[in-house]
N, C-alpha and C positions, 0 to 999 in steps of 0.2 A: 581426585575424581578423574575418571577416564574420559577420553575424547568424545565418545558417543553420548555420555550423560551430559557433558557440557554443551555439545552441539544441539541436543534435543532441548535443553533449557533455553539456549539462545533463540532457537526457532519458535518455541512455545511462548516465551515471555520476553519479547524484545524490549518492551517498555521498562520492565524491571531491570534488565541488563543495562539499558541506557541510564537509568537513574543511579544505579550502582557505580557506573563509570563516572558520571558527573560528580558523585560524592567523593570518589577517590581523587578526581581531578581537583576538587576544592581543597582537599587535605594537602595535596602536593603544592598547590599555589599558596596556601596560607603558611604551612609549616616549613617547606623547603625554599620556595621562591621568596616568601615574605610579603605577600600581598594581603592587605587588610580589606576584605570584601565589604565590610560594614561602612568603613570610612572612605573606601575607594582610593587608598593611598598605599605606597610601599613602605615597609619597615625592613629591618635588617633580615636578609635572607642568606643563603649559602654562597651566592655570587656577589653580594653587596646589596645596595638599596635599589629595588626596582622602581622605575619611573612610570612604566606602562608595560602592557603585554597584549598579545593577540594569540588566540587559540583557534585552530581549525581541527575539527574532528571528522575523521573518515572511517568508513566501514570497509574492512578487507573482504576478500573473497569467501572467507570462512565465517562471515557474519560477526566478526569481532571488531571492536572499535579501537582506534588509536588516535593520538593527538599530535599535532605539530604545534609547538609552543615557541613563540618569539618573545623574548623579554629584553626590554631596554633597561640597562643598569646605569645608575648615576655614576658619572666620572669613569665609565668603562674605558673610554679612549685614553685617558691618562694612565690607567693601570696597564692597558695593552701596550702603549708606547714605552713604558718603563720596562715591561717584561721583554720586549723585543728591541731595546735600545741598542744602537750601534756601539756604544761605549760599554765594554765588558764589565768594567768596575761598577757602573751604575746598574747594569742588568743583574750582576751578582749580588749587590747590596740589596736590591729590591726583593730578590728571591729568598734572601735570608731574613727579611722582615725589618731592615734598617731604614 
């Protein structure tokens, strides 16, 4: 679809665009991040098990929406500390999955 058609659709049907955006955001949160909206708990996601999240949705100048998502991952500090450990042997072992 070209820019003019999309721009006209966003201007004419902003509510429909917002609903579509939220549906896509729900897919992202459930399938990639691993958040179970029904039980309000995290399950396994691509980064680990989410403990909480926060989303801010903004409109850009071209009337398009985008989101800033903050996700708190269980035991993330442990993983981060191992990935950046000062001991190279520990760091290398973690990167190889040991």
